[in-house]
MDAnalysis code that builds the backbone (N, CA, C; Angstrom):
import MDAnalysis as mda
import numpy as np

u = mda.Universe.empty(609, n_residues=203, atom_resindex=np.repeat(np.arange(203), 3), trajectory=True)
u.add_TopologyAttr("name", ["N", "CA", "C"] * 203)
u.add_TopologyAttr("resid", np.arange(1, 204))
u.add_TopologyAttr("resname", ["MET", "ILE", "ARG", "ARG", "ILE", "PHE", "ALA", "THR", "THR", "ALA", "ALA", "ALA", "ILE", "THR", "GLY", "MET", "ALA", "VAL", "LEU", "ALA", "SER", "CYS", "THR", "GLY", "GLU", "ARG", "GLN", "THR", "PRO", "GLY", "THR", "ALA", "THR", "PRO", "ALA", "PRO", "SER", "SER", "SER", "ALA", "GLU", "LEU", "PRO", "ASN", "SER", "GLY", "ALA", "PRO", "LYS", "VAL", "ASP", "ASN", "PRO", "LEU", "PRO", "ALA", "LYS", "VAL", "LEU", "GLU", "GLY", "SER", "PRO", "CYS", "ASP", "SER", "ALA", "LEU", "THR", "GLU", "GLU", "GLN", "LEU", "THR", "ASP", "TYR", "LEU", "GLY", "GLN", "PRO", "GLY", "ALA", "ALA", "LYS", "PRO", "LYS", "ASP", "SER", "GLU", "LEU", "GLY", "PRO", "MET", "CYS", "ASP", "TRP", "ALA", "SER", "THR", "SER", "GLY", "SER", "GLY", "ALA", "GLY", "ILE", "LEU", "VAL", "ALA", "TYR", "GLU", "THR", "LYS", "THR", "ARG", "GLN", "GLY", "LEU", "SER", "LEU", "THR", "TYR", "ARG", "VAL", "GLU", "LYS", "PRO", "LYS", "ALA", "SER", "ARG", "TRP", "VAL", "ASP", "ASP", "LEU", "SER", "PRO", "VAL", "GLN", "GLY", "TYR", "PRO", "ALA", "VAL", "GLY", "TYR", "VAL", "ASP", "VAL", "GLY", "ALA", "SER", "GLY", "GLN", "ARG", "SER", "CYS", "VAL", "ILE", "VAL", "VAL", "GLY", "VAL", "ALA", "ASP", "ASP", "LEU", "ALA", "TYR", "SER", "ILE", "SER", "LEU", "VAL", "LEU", "GLY", "SER", "ASP", "SER", "GLY", "LYS", "ASP", "ALA", "CYS", "GLN", "LEU", "GLY", "ARG", "GLY", "VAL", "ALA", "ASP", "THR", "VAL", "LEU", "THR", "ASN", "LEU", "LYS", "ALA", "ARG", "ALA"])
u.atoms.positions = np.array([
    [0.647, -1.259, 0.159],
    [0.042, 0.430, -0.156],
    [0.716, 1.142, -0.119],
    [0.564, 2.110, -0.804],
    [1.376, 3.310, -0.881],
    [1.158, 4.214, 0.280],
    [-0.291, 4.121, 1.230],
    [-0.281, 4.608, 2.589],
    [0.933, 4.226, 3.550],
    [1.319, 2.986, 3.323],
    [2.091, 2.354, 4.449],
    [3.515, 3.038, 4.275],
    [3.941, 3.416, 3.265],
    [4.984, 4.209, 2.873],
    [5.334, 5.454, 3.062],
    [3.903, 6.024, 2.807],
    [4.036, 7.419, 2.877],
    [4.218, 7.604, 4.512],
    [3.132, 6.712, 5.076],
    [3.206, 7.129, 6.619],
    [4.650, 6.832, 7.234],
    [5.166, 6.334, 6.440],
    [6.841, 5.958, 7.386],
    [8.161, 6.446, 7.100],
    [7.534, 7.881, 6.303],
    [8.426, 8.737, 5.497],
    [8.741, 9.319, 6.479],
    [10.269, 10.236, 6.230],
    [10.458, 11.165, 7.245],
    [11.054, 12.570, 6.663],
    [10.563, 12.605, 5.520],
    [10.577, 13.933, 4.937],
    [9.340, 14.619, 4.037],
    [8.889, 15.726, 4.321],
    [7.695, 16.214, 3.722],
    [7.630, 16.559, 2.741],
    [6.801, 17.116, 1.842],
    [6.609, 17.374, 0.560],
    [6.748, 19.049, 0.947],
    [7.421, 19.569, 0.588],
    [7.672, 21.473, 0.743],
    [7.885, 21.829, -0.573],
    [7.236, 21.628, -1.568],
    [7.363, 22.627, -2.557],
    [6.925, 21.401, -3.479],
    [7.134, 21.974, -4.809],
    [6.857, 21.077, -6.103],
    [7.687, 19.860, -5.963],
    [8.949, 20.209, -5.661],
    [9.748, 18.774, -5.460],
    [10.514, 19.050, -3.860],
    [11.512, 20.126, -3.605],
    [12.043, 20.218, -2.724],
    [12.377, 21.640, -2.305],
    [11.826, 22.213, -1.325],
    [11.964, 23.517, -0.960],
    [13.454, 24.079, -1.204],
    [13.439, 25.333, -1.579],
    [14.771, 26.028, -1.330],
    [15.224, 25.817, -0.254],
    [16.797, 25.766, -0.226],
    [17.500, 25.504, 1.026],
    [17.364, 26.675, 1.728],
    [18.160, 27.062, 2.903],
    [18.096, 27.917, 3.701],
    [18.928, 28.734, 3.047],
    [19.728, 28.521, 2.149],
    [20.998, 29.472, 1.408],
    [20.370, 30.064, 0.134],
    [19.170, 29.483, -0.543],
    [18.390, 29.652, -1.402],
    [19.201, 29.310, -2.871],
    [20.250, 28.540, -2.581],
    [21.085, 27.834, -4.018],
    [20.046, 26.950, -4.530],
    [18.592, 26.464, -4.400],
    [17.945, 25.812, -4.909],
    [16.652, 26.372, -5.079],
    [16.043, 26.456, -6.212],
    [14.437, 27.179, -6.465],
    [13.571, 25.893, -6.293],
    [12.526, 26.322, -5.984],
    [11.229, 25.927, -5.690],
    [10.643, 25.276, -7.201],
    [10.784, 24.243, -7.471],
    [9.996, 24.136, -9.203],
    [8.545, 24.804, -8.711],
    [7.651, 25.484, -9.758],
    [6.735, 25.825, -9.499],
    [6.361, 27.401, -8.865],
    [7.896, 27.853, -8.459],
    [7.428, 29.205, -7.489],
    [8.526, 29.695, -8.703],
    [9.256, 29.171, -8.984],
    [10.576, 30.028, -10.107],
    [9.352, 30.333, -11.217],
    [10.025, 31.677, -11.663],
    [9.349, 32.278, -12.898],
    [9.447, 31.336, -14.126],
    [8.444, 30.865, -14.685],
    [8.462, 30.068, -16.069],
    [9.069, 30.595, -17.048],
    [9.677, 30.264, -18.079],
    [10.135, 30.674, -19.599],
    [9.016, 31.229, -19.912],
    [9.358, 32.263, -21.001],
    [8.415, 33.549, -21.339],
    [7.651, 32.374, -22.511],
    [6.427, 32.609, -22.658],
    [5.776, 31.921, -23.391],
    [6.414, 31.388, -24.873],
    [6.086, 30.341, -25.312],
    [6.933, 30.178, -26.782],
    [5.842, 30.232, -27.742],
    [6.234, 30.998, -28.896],
    [5.229, 31.131, -30.436],
    [4.938, 30.046, -30.743],
    [6.109, 28.673, -30.746],
    [6.331, 27.902, -31.495],
    [4.841, 26.754, -30.934],
    [4.563, 26.032, -32.378],
    [3.107, 25.239, -31.825],
    [3.328, 24.360, -31.038],
    [2.451, 23.980, -30.044],
    [2.489, 23.019, -29.096],
    [1.890, 21.310, -29.397],
    [2.676, 20.203, -29.485],
    [3.480, 20.216, -28.504],
    [5.182, 20.636, -29.026],
    [5.842, 20.978, -28.371],
    [7.307, 21.309, -28.666],
    [8.290, 20.847, -27.518],
    [9.708, 21.111, -27.878],
    [10.785, 20.880, -26.647],
    [10.688, 18.948, -26.184],
    [10.395, 18.428, -27.482],
    [10.350, 17.035, -27.149],
    [9.104, 16.609, -26.403],
    [8.069, 17.576, -26.145],
    [6.931, 16.610, -25.140],
    [5.795, 15.930, -26.228],
    [5.596, 14.794, -25.515],
    [4.489, 14.250, -26.690],
    [3.049, 14.800, -26.634],
    [2.570, 14.360, -27.820],
    [1.319, 15.041, -28.396],
    [0.301, 14.528, -27.011],
    [-0.461, 15.131, -26.703],
    [-1.986, 14.510, -26.133],
    [-3.106, 14.305, -27.417],
    [-3.422, 13.190, -27.370],
    [-4.235, 12.438, -28.095],
    [-5.590, 12.833, -28.087],
    [-6.517, 12.738, -27.074],
    [-7.419, 13.001, -26.346],
    [-7.341, 14.023, -25.297],
    [-7.279, 15.091, -25.629],
    [-7.120, 15.935, -24.611],
    [-8.347, 16.199, -23.943],
    [-8.272, 16.515, -22.185],
    [-9.630, 17.041, -21.590],
    [-9.885, 18.228, -21.717],
    [-11.391, 18.507, -21.757],
    [-11.538, 20.114, -21.690],
    [-10.535, 20.604, -20.269],
    [-10.706, 21.956, -20.952],
    [-9.525, 23.065, -19.634],
    [-10.666, 23.308, -18.351],
    [-12.012, 22.726, -18.360],
    [-12.665, 22.968, -16.783],
    [-12.373, 22.052, -15.734],
    [-11.619, 20.586, -16.493],
    [-11.396, 19.848, -15.260],
    [-10.451, 20.499, -14.283],
    [-9.226, 21.625, -15.044],
    [-8.751, 22.026, -13.932],
    [-8.849, 23.654, -13.359],
    [-10.223, 23.593, -13.355],
    [-10.693, 24.743, -13.076],
    [-10.761, 24.908, -11.206],
    [-10.166, 25.855, -10.854],
    [-10.383, 26.112, -9.169],
    [-8.955, 25.652, -8.280],
    [-9.428, 25.110, -7.275],
    [-8.010, 25.119, -6.487],
    [-7.904, 23.049, -6.182],
    [-6.987, 22.706, -6.519],
    [-7.196, 21.286, -6.734],
    [-7.177, 20.873, -4.985],
    [-7.419, 21.991, -4.220],
    [-7.678, 21.597, -2.782],
    [-9.192, 20.721, -2.556],
    [-10.036, 21.048, -3.534],
    [-11.481, 20.793, -3.801],
    [-11.702, 19.637, -4.929],
    [-10.653, 19.578, -5.726],
    [-11.169, 18.633, -6.865],
    [-9.954, 17.297, -7.132],
    [-8.964, 17.744, -6.367],
    [-7.662, 16.270, -7.053],
    [-8.070, 15.221, -6.026],
    [-8.498, 15.006, -5.008],
    [-8.141, 13.975, -3.788],
    [-9.358, 14.177, -2.815],
    [-9.659, 13.065, -2.743],
    [-10.959, 13.034, -1.636],
    [-10.449, 12.860, -0.121],
    [-11.274, 13.000, 0.813],
    [-10.861, 12.578, 1.931],
    [-10.633, 11.120, 2.100],
    [-11.361, 10.315, 1.852],
    [-10.752, 8.857, 2.013],
    [-9.873, 8.414, 1.272],
    [-9.542, 9.208, -0.293],
    [-7.734, 8.840, -0.805],
    [-6.745, 9.217, -0.110],
    [-6.961, 10.858, 0.412],
    [-6.043, 11.241, 1.522],
    [-5.438, 10.658, 2.781],
    [-6.832, 9.905, 3.114],
    [-6.357, 8.941, 4.367],
    [-5.776, 7.912, 3.971],
    [-6.648, 7.176, 3.107],
    [-5.279, 6.047, 2.352],
    [-4.178, 6.314, 1.997],
    [-3.496, 7.631, 1.757],
    [-2.168, 7.730, 1.405],
    [-1.496, 8.233, 2.480],
    [-2.020, 8.934, 3.393],
    [-1.585, 9.754, 4.162],
    [-1.616, 9.105, 5.843],
    [-2.768, 8.343, 5.990],
    [-3.267, 8.151, 7.266],
    [-3.675, 9.014, 7.966],
    [-3.318, 10.012, 8.301],
    [-4.114, 11.038, 9.094],
    [-3.792, 12.587, 8.571],
    [-4.632, 12.740, 7.473],
    [-4.268, 14.051, 6.768],
    [-4.474, 15.320, 8.161],
    [-4.180, 16.569, 7.472],
    [-4.540, 17.724, 7.794],
    [-5.156, 18.342, 6.856],
    [-5.501, 19.507, 7.232],
    [-6.124, 20.312, 6.640],
    [-5.379, 20.707, 5.162],
    [-6.374, 21.372, 4.124],
    [-5.719, 21.601, 2.913],
    [-5.053, 22.873, 2.941],
    [-3.749, 22.902, 2.677],
    [-3.645, 24.188, 2.049],
    [-3.230, 24.835, 0.887],
    [-3.977, 25.358, 0.623],
    [-4.097, 26.161, -0.751],
    [-2.873, 27.200, -0.988],
    [-2.486, 27.139, -2.355],
    [-0.915, 28.069, -2.572],
    [-1.701, 28.529, -4.228],
    [-0.453, 29.356, -4.210],
    [-0.318, 29.839, -5.979],
    [0.712, 29.911, -6.423],
    [1.061, 29.891, -7.666],
    [2.300, 29.969, -8.367],
    [2.188, 30.601, -9.729],
    [3.178, 30.659, -10.239],
    [3.123, 31.303, -11.532],
    [2.889, 30.284, -12.382],
    [2.886, 28.934, -11.809],
    [2.179, 27.734, -12.931],
    [0.423, 27.795, -12.663],
    [-0.131, 28.080, -11.641],
    [-0.942, 27.875, -11.425],
    [-1.537, 27.530, -9.774],
    [-2.928, 27.102, -9.596],
    [-3.154, 26.689, -8.111],
    [-2.524, 25.669, -7.626],
    [-2.186, 25.422, -6.415],
    [-1.541, 24.420, -5.754],
    [-2.254, 24.002, -4.515],
    [-2.000, 22.841, -4.139],
    [-2.734, 22.427, -2.789],
    [-1.845, 21.631, -2.291],
    [-1.499, 21.641, -0.848],
    [-0.438, 20.843, -0.001],
    [-1.552, 20.479, 0.920],
    [-0.923, 18.822, 1.094],
    [-1.544, 18.007, 2.400],
    [-0.425, 17.330, 3.215],
    [-0.532, 17.480, 4.486],
    [0.586, 16.977, 5.377],
    [-0.379, 16.075, 6.342],
    [0.671, 15.116, 6.896],
    [-0.103, 14.061, 7.568],
    [0.223, 14.531, 8.940],
    [-0.561, 14.641, 10.053],
    [-0.792, 14.763, 11.445],
    [-0.499, 13.648, 12.308],
    [0.574, 12.860, 11.842],
    [0.661, 11.836, 12.520],
    [2.317, 11.963, 13.236],
    [3.067, 13.146, 12.397],
    [4.283, 13.110, 12.769],
    [5.246, 12.398, 11.772],
    [4.521, 11.906, 11.159],
    [5.341, 10.824, 9.979],
    [6.558, 12.053, 9.043],
    [5.909, 13.179, 8.922],
    [6.389, 13.997, 7.982],
    [5.774, 13.728, 6.809],
    [5.017, 12.845, 6.411],
    [4.518, 12.682, 5.084],
    [3.763, 13.782, 4.229],
    [3.506, 14.022, 3.083],
    [2.747, 14.655, 2.474],
    [2.814, 14.669, 1.054],
    [1.485, 15.350, 0.389],
    [1.196, 15.177, -1.128],
    [1.482, 16.656, -1.587],
    [1.610, 17.361, -2.825],
    [1.295, 18.573, -3.156],
    [0.993, 18.536, -5.032],
    [-0.018, 18.969, -5.234],
    [-0.736, 18.820, -6.328],
    [-1.207, 20.366, -6.942],
    [-0.739, 20.554, -7.934],
    [-0.583, 21.477, -9.021],
    [-1.541, 21.705, -10.197],
    [-2.022, 22.456, -10.242],
    [-3.098, 22.509, -11.693],
    [-2.329, 23.766, -12.400],
    [-1.545, 23.323, -13.342],
    [-0.613, 23.834, -14.511],
    [-1.207, 24.839, -15.404],
    [-2.202, 25.770, -15.055],
    [-3.273, 26.314, -15.845],
    [-2.780, 27.879, -16.671],
    [-1.906, 28.001, -15.877],
    [-1.320, 29.741, -16.358],
    [-0.707, 30.111, -17.609],
    [0.166, 29.649, -17.883],
    [0.958, 29.297, -19.134],
    [0.386, 28.761, -20.069],
    [-0.452, 27.833, -20.199],
    [-0.943, 27.434, -21.398],
    [0.329, 26.581, -22.314],
    [1.159, 26.012, -21.797],
    [2.055, 24.882, -22.816],
    [2.490, 23.705, -22.100],
    [1.303, 23.305, -21.200],
    [1.550, 21.801, -20.807],
    [2.725, 21.465, -20.518],
    [2.947, 19.985, -21.069],
    [4.220, 19.471, -20.817],
    [5.490, 20.242, -21.940],
    [5.051, 20.471, -22.485],
    [6.640, 21.363, -23.313],
    [7.037, 22.263, -22.347],
    [6.418, 23.191, -21.575],
    [7.126, 23.758, -20.314],
    [8.105, 22.617, -19.692],
    [7.804, 21.732, -19.075],
    [8.363, 20.868, -18.250],
    [9.667, 20.474, -19.060],
    [9.003, 20.034, -20.229],
    [10.403, 19.556, -21.152],
    [11.419, 20.819, -21.163],
    [10.712, 21.690, -21.625],
    [11.868, 23.118, -22.121],
    [12.543, 23.519, -20.991],
    [12.050, 23.578, -19.501],
    [12.066, 23.996, -18.764],
    [13.322, 23.339, -17.715],
    [12.703, 22.216, -17.142],
    [13.213, 21.356, -16.338],
    [13.781, 20.128, -16.836],
    [13.983, 19.858, -17.950],
    [14.779, 18.634, -18.185],
    [15.922, 19.156, -18.375],
    [16.549, 20.255, -19.319],
    [17.911, 20.683, -18.927],
    [18.608, 20.711, -17.634],
    [18.024, 20.893, -16.657],
    [18.673, 21.168, -15.182],
    [18.179, 20.220, -14.277],
    [17.233, 19.313, -14.522],
    [17.125, 18.217, -13.570],
    [18.243, 17.301, -13.568],
    [18.275, 16.884, -12.185],
    [19.011, 15.835, -11.892],
    [18.726, 14.508, -12.047],
    [17.753, 14.186, -12.273],
    [17.163, 12.527, -12.727],
    [15.868, 13.368, -13.529],
    [16.176, 12.447, -15.062],
    [14.622, 12.824, -15.580],
    [14.224, 11.353, -16.234],
    [13.060, 11.102, -15.871],
    [12.430, 9.891, -16.026],
    [11.502, 10.195, -17.172],
    [11.516, 9.579, -18.388],
    [10.280, 10.014, -19.444],
    [10.148, 8.628, -20.074],
    [10.131, 7.581, -19.087],
    [9.849, 6.177, -19.804],
    [8.839, 5.469, -18.656],
    [8.138, 6.456, -17.767],
    [6.894, 6.101, -16.986],
    [5.642, 5.843, -18.039],
    [5.078, 5.222, -17.487],
    [3.850, 4.419, -18.555],
    [3.035, 5.581, -18.444],
    [2.014, 5.667, -19.318],
    [0.796, 6.962, -19.465],
    [0.115, 6.728, -18.465],
    [-0.405, 7.822, -17.823],
    [-1.261, 7.659, -16.939],
    [-2.566, 7.679, -17.583],
    [-3.774, 6.394, -17.713],
    [-4.624, 6.128, -18.537],
    [-5.029, 6.733, -19.432],
    [-3.437, 6.745, -20.355],
    [-3.434, 7.010, -22.082],
    [-2.809, 8.298, -22.101],
    [-2.674, 9.387, -20.727],
    [-2.157, 10.486, -20.928],
    [-0.818, 10.462, -20.705],
    [0.260, 11.217, -21.489],
    [1.479, 11.114, -21.180],
    [2.108, 11.705, -19.910],
    [3.095, 11.092, -19.333],
    [3.485, 11.560, -18.101],
    [5.288, 11.686, -18.074],
    [5.578, 12.720, -17.413],
    [7.081, 12.392, -17.248],
    [7.295, 12.721, -15.743],
    [8.483, 11.972, -15.030],
    [8.899, 12.566, -13.530],
    [10.419, 13.109, -14.218],
    [10.479, 14.300, -12.783],
    [12.018, 14.584, -12.895],
    [12.333, 14.951, -11.117],
    [13.759, 15.094, -11.162],
    [14.115, 15.598, -9.957],
    [14.764, 16.447, -9.746],
    [14.548, 17.507, -8.631],
    [15.675, 18.659, -9.059],
    [16.798, 18.372, -8.243],
    [17.539, 19.403, -9.251],
    [18.906, 19.384, -8.846],
    [19.266, 19.463, -7.026],
    [20.383, 18.582, -6.715],
    [20.507, 18.643, -5.267],
    [19.959, 17.402, -4.624],
    [18.723, 16.989, -5.124],
    [18.083, 16.091, -4.546],
    [18.384, 14.719, -4.818],
    [17.713, 13.774, -3.735],
    [18.240, 12.435, -3.609],
    [17.496, 11.615, -4.960],
    [18.144, 11.094, -5.674],
    [17.528, 10.452, -6.748],
    [16.144, 9.608, -6.690],
    [15.871, 9.060, -5.934],
    [14.917, 8.442, -5.504],
    [13.767, 8.851, -4.503],
    [14.305, 10.025, -4.024],
    [13.271, 10.173, -2.478],
    [12.453, 11.000, -3.126],
    [12.628, 11.850, -4.095],
    [11.722, 13.112, -4.279],
    [11.689, 12.824, -5.602],
    [10.221, 13.460, -6.158],
    [9.841, 13.303, -7.491],
    [9.094, 14.147, -7.704],
    [8.900, 14.443, -9.110],
    [7.634, 15.357, -9.324],
    [7.246, 14.693, -10.438],
    [6.201, 14.294, -10.821],
    [5.367, 13.747, -12.096],
    [4.451, 14.679, -12.582],
    [5.034, 14.708, -13.864],
    [3.667, 15.925, -14.336],
    [2.662, 15.135, -15.915],
    [1.528, 15.164, -16.005],
    [0.964, 14.715, -16.513],
    [0.021, 15.784, -17.535],
    [0.409, 15.479, -19.110],
    [-0.647, 16.699, -20.067],
    [-1.584, 15.936, -19.887],
    [-2.769, 16.787, -20.025],
    [-4.367, 16.429, -20.246],
    [-4.801, 16.902, -21.562],
    [-3.915, 18.154, -21.940],
    [-4.159, 18.476, -23.389],
    [-2.574, 18.904, -23.461],
    [-2.169, 19.702, -24.949],
    [-1.328, 19.871, -25.390],
    [-0.695, 21.247, -24.445],
    [-1.907, 21.968, -24.061],
    [-1.786, 23.391, -23.321],
    [-2.160, 22.923, -21.948],
    [-2.150, 21.984, -21.563],
    [-2.743, 21.914, -19.588],
    [-2.228, 21.002, -18.968],
    [-1.429, 21.191, -17.939],
    [-1.075, 19.611, -17.068],
    [-1.451, 19.897, -15.722],
    [-1.133, 18.883, -15.017],
    [-1.110, 18.981, -13.704],
    [0.026, 18.349, -13.001],
    [0.417, 18.333, -11.864],
    [1.821, 17.700, -11.365],
    [1.460, 17.124, -9.807],
    [2.146, 16.505, -9.547],
    [1.885, 15.603, -8.222],
    [3.293, 15.887, -7.508],
    [3.984, 15.919, -6.551],
    [4.933, 16.039, -5.777],
    [5.135, 15.565, -4.446],
    [5.799, 14.320, -4.411],
    [6.229, 14.335, -3.359],
    [7.548, 13.694, -2.598],
    [8.223, 13.215, -1.297],
    [9.582, 13.016, -0.844],
    [9.419, 11.826, -0.129],
    [10.476, 11.098, -0.300],
    [10.155, 9.882, 0.679],
    [11.123, 9.738, 1.661],
    [11.420, 9.141, 2.529],
    [11.721, 9.114, 3.991],
    [13.101, 8.367, 3.234],
    [14.485, 8.383, 3.679],
    [15.535, 7.490, 3.521],
    [15.443, 6.018, 3.487],
    [14.265, 5.736, 4.371],
    [14.688, 4.131, 4.395],
    [13.258, 3.756, 3.860],
    [12.838, 4.340, 3.040],
    [11.500, 3.770, 2.280],
    [11.965, 2.820, 1.491],
    [13.007, 2.813, 0.592],
    [13.451, 1.820, -0.323],
    [12.298, 1.702, -1.320],
    [11.657, 2.990, -1.851],
    [10.881, 2.642, -3.011],
    [11.114, 4.381, -3.914],
    [10.572, 4.123, -5.090],
    [10.952, 5.069, -6.003],
    [9.827, 6.183, -6.065],
    [10.272, 7.212, -5.534],
    [9.462, 8.278, -5.687],
    [8.717, 8.622, -6.895],
    [9.154, 8.571, -7.997],
    [8.524, 8.673, -9.256],
    [7.450, 7.602, -9.412],
    [7.749, 6.174, -9.095],
    [6.736, 5.388, -9.286],
    [5.959, 5.566, -8.635],
    [5.955, 5.584, -7.221],
    [4.931, 6.021, -6.260],
    [3.958, 7.377, -6.577],
    [4.837, 8.302, -7.043],
    [3.787, 9.795, -7.387],
    [2.805, 9.649, -8.857],
    [3.631, 8.157, -9.735],
    [2.968, 8.143, -10.690],
    [1.274, 7.435, -10.317],
    [1.554, 6.270, -9.422],
    [0.050, 5.825, -8.553],
    [-0.866, 7.010, -8.251],
    [0.192, 8.046, -7.365],
    [-1.195, 9.248, -7.048],
    [-1.608, 9.960, -8.231],
    [-0.802, 10.552, -9.436],
    [-1.360, 11.351, -10.343],
    [-2.587, 10.361, -11.193],
    [-2.441, 8.628, -10.887],
    [-3.260, 7.784, -11.678],
    [-4.877, 8.277, -10.837],
    [-4.581, 8.520, -9.326],
    [-5.941, 8.391, -8.846],
    [-6.792, 10.062, -9.170],
    [-5.715, 11.119, -8.984],
    [-5.745, 12.257, -9.245],
    [-6.733, 12.351, -10.861],
    [-5.879, 11.838, -11.520],
    [-6.366, 11.788, -12.861],
    [-8.108, 11.332, -12.890],
    [-8.568, 10.213, -12.119],
    [-9.606, 9.591, -12.429],
    [-10.594, 10.493, -11.786],
    [-10.517, 11.205, -10.937],
    [-11.379, 12.298, -10.263],
    [-11.544, 13.711, -11.030],
    [-10.208, 13.886, -12.155],
    [-10.691, 14.925, -12.946],
    [-11.400, 14.721, -14.239],
    [-11.254, 13.358, -14.526],
    [-12.147, 13.121, -15.600],
    [-13.654, 12.883, -15.293],
    [-13.953, 12.582, -14.235],
    [-14.981, 12.739, -13.549],
    [-15.706, 14.271, -13.447],
    [-14.885, 15.097, -13.995],
    [-15.419, 16.604, -13.963],
    [-15.752, 17.114, -15.197],
    [-15.284, 15.928, -16.502],
    [-15.245, 16.739, -17.849],
    [-16.769, 16.537, -18.171],
])
């Protein structure tokens, strides 16, 4: 069960991947200023095309209200705390943390502001990522990619970005404890699958 893995983690979600260090040497993806909008046709920069796009309304509003149900959060986190809405240059975000003291958490972002979908991730994050995972299985037929921020442990943290249209995407971010023995990118893909099921119900 993913919940058991999350419940024993020692590190919390602290941003889109890993919170910037106290020295400010690392930026938090999702709060960094995105690259200027490209005039190139979407998709670009190596991003795959979304063959069956979902309508933009599935990403309307805050992820706090539509990304995960209370039951799903309990399954993943054991004792989820109150949802914490945030905002970024990419779009609205929501952060959930376990209240059990494990430090576990999940952050979901709807990347709606740039209208560049997965192309933005490929163009901005791929060149600087310490780990780039583009061999993830599609999430219910929608292309997905994972990346690890510079300076982060290769398997303990990961951001999963799923393209639901050529110009729209959503992100899942999590960090696992050092003793989890699991790959955060693979676990993140599972959470992304749950979120997509909820989003498709809004179509």
